[in-house]
Every structure is written in C-alpha cells, then in structure tokens.
C-alpha positions as CSV (number, residue, x, y, z in Angstrom):
1,M,3.6,-119.4,51.7
2,R,6.4,-121.1,50.5
3,I,8.7,-120.1,48.1
4,L,9.4,-122.2,45.1
5,R,13.2,-122.5,44.1
6,S,14.9,-124.2,41.5
7,L,18.5,-125.5,41.3
8,E,20.6,-125.9,38.3
9,V,22.6,-129.2,38.3
10,W,25.2,-129.6,36.0
11,K,26.4,-133.1,35.3
12,L,30.0,-133.0,34.3
13,G,31.5,-136.2,34.5
14,I,35.2,-136.6,35.4
15,V,36.6,-133.1,35.2
16,N,40.3,-132.2,35.8
17,Y,40.7,-130.4,39.2
18,L,42.0,-127.0,37.9
19,D,39.4,-126.9,35.2
20,A,36.5,-127.3,38.0
21,L,38.4,-124.9,40.1
22,K,38.4,-122.3,37.4
23,L,34.5,-122.9,36.7
24,Q,33.8,-122.7,40.3
25,E,35.4,-119.1,40.5
26,K,33.7,-117.9,37.3
27,L,30.4,-119.3,38.7
28,V,30.9,-117.5,42.3
29,V,31.6,-114.2,40.4
30,D,28.4,-114.4,38.4
31,R,26.4,-115.6,41.4
32,K,27.5,-112.6,43.3
33,S,26.4,-110.3,40.6
34,H,22.8,-111.9,40.1
35,K,23.7,-113.1,36.7
36,I,22.9,-116.8,37.4
37,C,20.9,-118.7,39.8
38,D,21.9,-121.3,42.2
39,I,24.0,-124.3,40.7
40,L,25.3,-127.3,41.8
41,L,28.2,-129.0,40.1
42,S,28.1,-133.0,40.2
43,L,31.3,-134.5,39.1
44,Q,34.4,-136.7,39.7
45,H,37.9,-136.0,39.6
46,P,41.1,-138.0,38.4
47,P,43.3,-138.6,40.9
48,T,43.9,-135.5,43.0
49,Y,45.1,-134.5,46.3
50,T,44.1,-131.0,47.6
51,V,45.2,-128.9,50.4
52,G,43.3,-126.1,52.2
53,K,44.0,-122.7,53.0
54,R,46.0,-123.7,56.4
55,R,48.7,-125.3,54.1
56,T,48.9,-128.3,55.9
57,D,51.8,-129.9,53.6
58,H,53.3,-132.0,56.6
59,N,50.2,-134.2,56.3
60,L,51.1,-135.4,52.8
61,L,53.3,-138.4,53.5
62,I,55.2,-139.1,50.3
63,P,57.5,-136.6,48.7
64,Q,55.8,-134.3,46.1
65,S,58.2,-135.9,43.5
66,E,56.5,-139.2,44.2
67,L,53.1,-138.1,43.2
68,E,53.6,-138.7,39.4
69,R,54.3,-142.3,40.2
70,V,51.2,-143.1,42.1
71,G,49.5,-141.2,39.3
72,A,48.0,-138.2,41.2
73,E,48.2,-134.5,41.3
74,L,48.5,-132.1,43.8
75,H,46.7,-128.6,44.3
76,Y,46.4,-125.8,46.9
77,T,43.0,-124.2,47.4
78,Q,41.5,-121.5,49.2
79,R,38.8,-123.9,50.9
80,G,38.6,-124.8,54.7
81,G,39.7,-128.1,55.9
82,D,43.0,-130.2,55.8
83,I,44.5,-132.3,52.8
84,T,42.1,-134.8,51.2
85,F,41.8,-137.0,48.2
86,H,39.6,-136.8,45.2
87,G,39.5,-139.8,42.5
88,P,37.3,-141.7,40.4
89,H,34.4,-143.5,41.9
90,Q,33.7,-140.6,44.4
91,A,30.8,-138.4,44.1
92,I,31.3,-134.7,44.4
93,L,29.3,-132.1,44.8
94,Y,30.2,-128.4,44.8
95,P,27.2,-126.2,45.4
96,I,27.4,-122.4,44.1
97,I,24.5,-121.1,46.1
98,S,23.6,-118.0,47.8
99,L,23.3,-118.7,51.6
100,R,21.8,-115.3,52.4
101,E,18.9,-115.8,50.4
102,I,18.2,-119.1,52.0
103,G,18.9,-117.7,55.1
104,L,21.7,-120.1,56.5
105,G,24.9,-119.4,58.4
106,A,28.2,-121.2,57.7
107,R,27.6,-123.9,60.5
108,S,24.1,-124.7,59.3
109,Y,25.3,-124.9,55.9
110,V,28.0,-127.5,57.0
111,E,25.3,-129.6,59.0
112,K,23.1,-129.7,56.0
113,L,26.0,-131.1,53.5
114,E,26.7,-133.6,56.6
115,L,22.8,-134.6,56.5
116,T,23.0,-135.0,52.8
117,M,25.6,-137.8,52.7
118,I,24.0,-139.2,55.9
119,E,20.7,-139.6,54.4
120,L,22.5,-141.4,51.0
121,A,24.2,-143.8,53.3
122,A,21.1,-144.5,55.0
123,K,19.5,-145.5,51.6
124,Y,22.0,-148.5,51.4
125,G,21.5,-149.4,55.2
126,V,24.8,-147.5,56.1
127,K,24.5,-145.6,59.5
128,A,26.8,-142.6,59.2
129,C,26.9,-139.5,61.7
130,P,28.8,-136.1,61.9
131,G,32.3,-136.3,63.2
132,Q,33.3,-135.4,67.1
133,A,34.7,-132.3,67.8
134,G,37.4,-131.2,65.4
135,E,36.4,-134.1,63.1
136,T,34.8,-133.0,59.9
137,G,32.9,-134.9,57.5
138,V,30.9,-138.1,58.0
139,W,31.9,-141.1,59.6
140,V,30.5,-144.9,60.3
141,E,30.6,-145.9,63.9
142,Q,32.8,-142.7,64.5
143,R,35.9,-144.9,63.2
144,R,35.8,-144.7,59.3
145,K,35.4,-141.9,57.2
146,I,33.0,-142.1,54.2
147,G,32.4,-138.4,53.4
148,A,34.7,-135.2,53.3
149,I,33.7,-131.6,53.4
150,G,35.8,-128.6,52.6
151,V,33.9,-125.5,51.9
152,R,34.6,-121.8,50.9
153,I,32.1,-119.0,51.3
154,S,32.7,-115.5,50.0
155,N,30.1,-112.7,50.5
156,G,27.6,-115.4,51.3
157,I,28.2,-117.6,48.1
158,T,29.5,-120.9,48.7
159,S,32.0,-122.9,46.5
160,H,34.0,-126.4,46.9
161,G,31.8,-128.9,49.0
162,L,31.7,-132.5,49.7
163,A,32.9,-135.5,48.4
164,F,31.3,-139.1,49.1
165,N,33.0,-142.3,48.8
166,I,31.2,-144.9,46.6
167,N,34.1,-147.0,45.5
168,P,37.3,-145.1,45.1
169,D,40.8,-146.8,45.2
170,L,41.2,-146.3,49.0
171,T,44.9,-146.9,48.9
172,Y,45.5,-143.4,47.8
173,F,44.4,-142.4,51.5
174,G,47.5,-144.0,52.5
175,H,49.7,-141.5,51.2
176,I,48.1,-138.7,53.4
177,V,46.9,-138.1,57.0
178,P,43.2,-137.7,55.9
179,C,41.7,-134.4,56.9
180,G,44.6,-134.6,59.5
181,I,43.1,-137.0,61.4
182,S,45.7,-139.9,62.0
183,D,43.9,-142.7,64.0
184,K,41.1,-143.5,62.1
185,E,40.1,-145.0,58.8
186,V,38.8,-144.2,55.5
187,T,35.8,-146.3,54.1
188,S,33.3,-146.5,51.2
189,L,29.8,-147.4,50.3
190,R,31.1,-150.5,48.8
191,R,33.4,-151.5,51.4
192,E,30.3,-150.9,53.9
193,T,27.9,-152.3,52.0
194,G,29.4,-155.2,49.6
195,P,29.4,-155.5,45.9
196,V,25.8,-155.0,45.2
197,L,25.4,-151.6,44.2
198,P,23.6,-149.8,41.6
199,D,25.1,-147.7,38.6
200,E,27.5,-144.9,40.2
201,E,25.5,-142.3,38.2
202,I,22.4,-143.5,40.0
203,I,24.1,-142.8,43.2
204,Q,25.3,-139.6,42.5
205,E,22.0,-138.6,41.3
206,Q,20.5,-139.7,44.6
207,L,23.0,-137.7,46.5
208,V,21.9,-134.7,44.5
209,S,18.4,-135.5,45.4
210,C,19.0,-135.8,49.2
211,F,21.1,-132.2,48.8
212,A,17.6,-130.6,47.0
213,R,15.7,-131.8,49.8
214,N,18.0,-130.7,52.6
215,F,18.4,-127.3,51.0
216,G,14.8,-126.9,50.4
217,Y,14.8,-126.9,46.3
218,S,11.3,-127.8,44.9
219,S,12.9,-128.4,41.5
220,L,15.8,-129.4,39.7
221,I,16.9,-128.4,36.1
222,W,19.3,-130.8,34.8
223,K,22.2,-130.0,32.4
224,E,24.4,-132.4,30.9
225,G,27.9,-131.7,29.3
226,T,28.3,-128.2,30.4
227,P,31.2,-126.9,28.9
228,V,34.2,-126.6,31.3
229,F,36.9,-123.8,31.1
230,S,40.4,-125.0,30.2
231,D,43.6,-123.6,31.1
232,K,43.9,-121.6,27.9
233,D,40.5,-119.5,29.1
234,D,40.8,-116.1,30.5
235,I,39.0,-116.1,33.4
236,K,38.7,-113.0,35.3
C-alpha cells in the first residue's frame, strides 16, 4: 500500500543568505524533534558567494576586499562542496526532510537532486546529466554547468540543497573557480534555450514539482511569505 506523503513548500522570494541559513538551522532542529513535517524552501538570494566546510578560499579569485565593489557577500557554511555563487534569477531549493523516513542514503539523495534538475532542463529541450567523477552538480554536454548541489545531512535531516541557473548574471562566476573545477564553463537555461522562457516563478514551481515527484510526495502544501528570521532573532 502506497503511503501518502505531504510536503510543505515555503515560497520566500529573495532572501538574504544569513537569514535563510538561520531559518534552515531552526527548521532542522524542529524536524529532528518531530515538531514539523518535511519542508522545502523555494527562494533566491542577493549576490552571494558561499564556501563549504572544506574551506576552499583559494578558489575565490578576487581579494575579499573587492567583494563590495562587485556587489556580493561571502559566507562560510557547513555544507559539502566547494565555493559557489548564488544570485537573482537562480532557482534555489533547500529541503528540510528526513531521509530516514523515506529510506534514502546520502548518495541516493544527491542523485535524486540531480535528477530533479535534469528533468526541469528537459522540459525546455536541454539535455543535462550528472557530472563525471569528482564533478558535482548537473551539466550540459559535460562541459557547461547548469545546476549546483551542496548538502548537509545531520542525524538524517537535510539542509542546504540545489541551485539551478535560470538566468543569473554569469559574470559573477568569473570571480571564482566554480565548485573547484577550473576547465569548464557555467551556463544557464536562458543561454541554452534563447530568450523565450516563461516567468521565473513558473520555472521555480516546475522545479518544485520535479522535486516532489522524484521524492515521492503525493501532495504539496504551498505557503507564501512565511516569516524569515533576522539577525536580531535568538535562534538556538
């Protein structure tokens, strides 16, 4: 008998990276203690570079003092993966879900995140695929990266997630070695398909639908404008 599972989707719009990080930390604690169900945060960030727990600062190609000039922030995180960029016109999903309850290991989880972005790209005639050994994310022709993945799993509860390039300013990627891979490009759905795309909100909702299908959720509960914690909030 198939178990019917629901997923709360919080549509947050553009959110400061640190606010989103604090929100994830709070939700992970609540998910571990079974205070909440599985939640998917759907959002975008202002221009932001993030470094994973391996602290690969050498892959930032400009001095940190130059970040303000290019209009970007830099933040350190506990996720896996190398340095990456987040910005407007990029669809970001942060799942706060229990892998134990759905019977998934870490590798299978990442593979399903890859498949989520591959299926979205396919809707627009773009053939994407997972990277080769040592190359995280989703690629077009194994040469152009269209989607990045960086996850954290704590006691079976996930945070961080994926970022799919709809139409971000790709010049920001020129200031880093994206995900530590120096000999390949970064691309976007707009660059691969041309100017005719639906509204970004539609594409982001399609990404959510691909996620829900791959992870076996039978229904989605959409919530808009869910409050995001600010720096003044005391989150334990």
